C-alpha positions as CSV (number, residue, x, y, z in Angstrom):
1,M,34.7,117.5,49.3
2,A,33.4,114.5,51.3
3,A,31.2,111.9,49.6
4,A,27.6,112.8,49.6
5,T,25.6,111.2,52.4
6,Q,22.0,110.2,52.1
7,P,19.5,112.0,54.2
8,K,18.1,109.9,57.1
9,G,15.0,108.0,56.1
10,S,15.9,107.9,52.4
11,V,16.0,104.6,50.5
12,S,19.0,103.7,48.4
13,A,18.6,101.6,45.3
14,G,20.7,98.8,46.9
15,S,18.4,98.5,49.9
16,I,15.2,97.9,48.0
17,K,14.3,94.2,48.1
18,P,11.7,92.6,45.8
19,V,8.5,91.7,47.6
20,T,8.6,87.9,48.1
21,R,5.3,87.4,50.0
22,K,1.9,89.0,49.4
23,A,-1.4,88.3,50.9
24,V,-4.4,88.5,48.4
25,R,-8.0,88.5,49.4
26,C,-10.0,85.7,47.7
27,Q,-13.1,83.7,48.1
28,R,-12.7,80.6,50.2
29,E,-13.5,78.7,47.0
30,V,-9.9,79.4,46.0
31,A,-8.6,77.3,48.9
32,W,-10.7,74.4,47.6
33,L,-9.6,74.9,44.0
34,V,-5.9,74.9,45.1
35,T,-6.3,71.5,46.8
36,Q,-8.0,70.1,43.8
37,A,-5.4,71.5,41.4
38,A,-2.6,70.2,43.6
39,G,-4.1,66.7,43.3
40,K,-4.2,67.1,39.5
41,L,-0.6,68.2,39.4
42,V,0.6,65.3,41.5
43,A,-1.4,62.9,39.3
44,S,0.2,64.4,36.1
45,T,3.9,64.4,37.3
46,D,6.3,61.9,38.8
47,D,6.6,64.1,41.9
48,V,4.6,62.7,44.8
49,N,5.3,65.6,47.1
50,A,2.4,68.0,47.8
51,P,3.1,71.2,45.9
52,T,2.8,74.5,47.7
53,P,-0.2,76.7,46.9
54,S,2.1,79.2,45.1
55,F,3.5,76.4,43.0
56,V,0.0,75.3,42.1
57,L,-1.0,78.8,41.2
58,A,2.1,79.3,39.1
59,A,1.4,76.1,37.2
60,A,-2.2,77.0,36.6
61,L,-1.3,80.6,35.6
62,S,1.3,79.3,33.1
63,Y,-1.1,76.8,31.7
64,T,-3.8,79.5,31.4
65,R,-1.5,81.8,29.5
66,E,-0.6,78.8,27.2
67,Q,-4.3,78.1,26.5
68,E,-5.0,81.8,25.8
69,Q,-2.1,81.9,23.3
70,T,-3.3,78.7,21.7
71,A,-6.8,80.2,21.4
72,Q,-5.5,83.4,20.0
73,D,-3.4,81.6,17.5
74,G,-6.5,79.7,16.4
75,G,-8.4,82.9,15.9
76,H,-10.7,82.6,18.9
77,A,-10.8,83.5,22.6
78,I,-11.4,81.8,25.9
79,D,-15.0,82.5,27.2
80,Y,-14.0,83.8,30.7
81,E,-17.7,84.3,31.6
82,A,-18.4,80.6,31.0
83,V,-15.5,79.7,33.2
84,M,-16.4,82.0,36.0
85,S,-20.2,82.1,36.0
86,P,-21.1,78.7,37.4
87,D,-21.6,78.4,41.1
88,L,-19.2,76.2,42.9
89,A,-21.4,73.1,42.9
90,S,-22.0,73.4,39.2
91,F,-18.3,74.0,38.5
92,C,-17.3,70.9,40.5
93,A,-19.7,68.8,38.5
94,A,-18.4,70.2,35.2
95,A,-14.8,69.7,36.2
96,G,-15.4,66.2,37.6
97,L,-14.5,67.2,41.1
98,P,-16.0,66.0,44.3
99,A,-18.7,68.2,45.8
100,A,-17.2,71.1,47.7
101,P,-18.3,71.9,51.2
102,N,-21.3,74.3,51.2
103,A,-19.5,76.7,53.6
104,L,-17.1,77.8,50.9
105,S,-19.4,80.1,49.0
106,D,-18.5,83.8,49.6
107,T,-16.5,83.6,52.8
108,G,-13.1,85.2,52.7
109,Y,-9.7,83.6,52.3
110,M,-6.2,85.1,52.3
111,F,-4.1,83.5,49.6
112,T,-0.4,84.1,50.3
113,L,1.6,84.4,47.1
114,S,5.2,83.4,47.6
115,G,8.0,84.6,45.2
116,A,8.6,87.9,43.5
117,D,8.2,86.4,40.1
118,L,4.8,84.9,40.9
119,I,3.6,88.1,42.5
120,R,4.6,90.1,39.4
121,D,3.1,87.5,37.1
122,V,-0.3,87.6,38.9
123,Y,-0.4,91.4,38.7
124,A,0.6,91.4,35.1
125,Y,-2.1,88.9,34.4
126,C,-4.6,91.1,36.1
127,S,-3.6,93.9,33.8
128,D,-3.8,91.7,30.7
129,L,-7.3,90.5,31.7
130,G,-8.3,94.1,32.4
131,E,-7.3,95.1,28.9
132,R,-9.2,92.2,27.3
133,M,-12.3,92.8,29.4
134,G,-12.2,96.6,28.9
135,D,-12.0,97.5,32.6
136,A,-8.6,97.1,34.3
137,A,-9.9,98.3,37.6
138,Q,-12.3,95.4,37.9
139,V,-9.8,92.6,37.6
140,K,-8.4,92.0,41.1
141,P,-5.8,89.4,41.9
142,G,-8.4,87.2,43.6
143,H,-10.4,87.1,40.4
144,A,-7.3,86.2,38.3
145,I,-6.3,83.5,40.7
146,K,-9.8,81.9,40.7
147,L,-9.9,82.1,36.9
148,A,-6.6,80.4,36.4
149,L,-7.4,77.6,38.8
150,R,-10.8,77.0,37.3
151,L,-9.5,76.9,33.8
152,F,-6.7,74.6,34.8
153,L,-9.2,72.2,36.5
154,L,-11.7,72.3,33.7
155,D,-9.1,71.4,31.2
156,A,-7.7,68.7,33.5
157,A,-11.1,67.2,33.5
158,R,-11.1,67.1,29.7
159,G,-7.8,65.1,29.8
160,V,-5.5,68.0,29.1
161,T,-2.8,68.2,31.7
162,A,0.1,70.5,32.6
163,S,3.4,69.6,31.3
164,K,5.7,67.5,33.5
165,D,8.4,70.1,33.4
166,N,6.3,73.1,34.4
167,T,8.6,74.9,36.8
168,C,7.3,78.4,36.6
169,A,7.1,79.0,40.3
């Protein structure tokens, strides 16, 4: 008997490629936070090249997970509400950042995640946050991205910086 042929329109396991780019809806504030976090990364490493937004997010997300683990090991938790609740002007002041343009408030921004590992990590982090907050449906990728960037920038303002060998992108 001849080898079985796949029906037209079917997908073989070998033809499935991991998604390597994904657009995520965010607030325009995320674009501002990425530029500020990129500056902090360049200042804390020997690399003077501007990092890509995905690299910045990967570094911030890795750093956020490290801080969460440190907090958990110490018997306490990060106060996500305190990180996310200030408006942008108040956050910039708390993080020692220059004032952001007023037009950034709630307007939309499409953040393009690059790299299958980063995409999986962002969605896994959304799931983790959802479990901690008690409502997985409420934690969208844009929220997780904003949280990771804000936490990274707040800690950078306190003198805590990402490690020089942070290559999690």
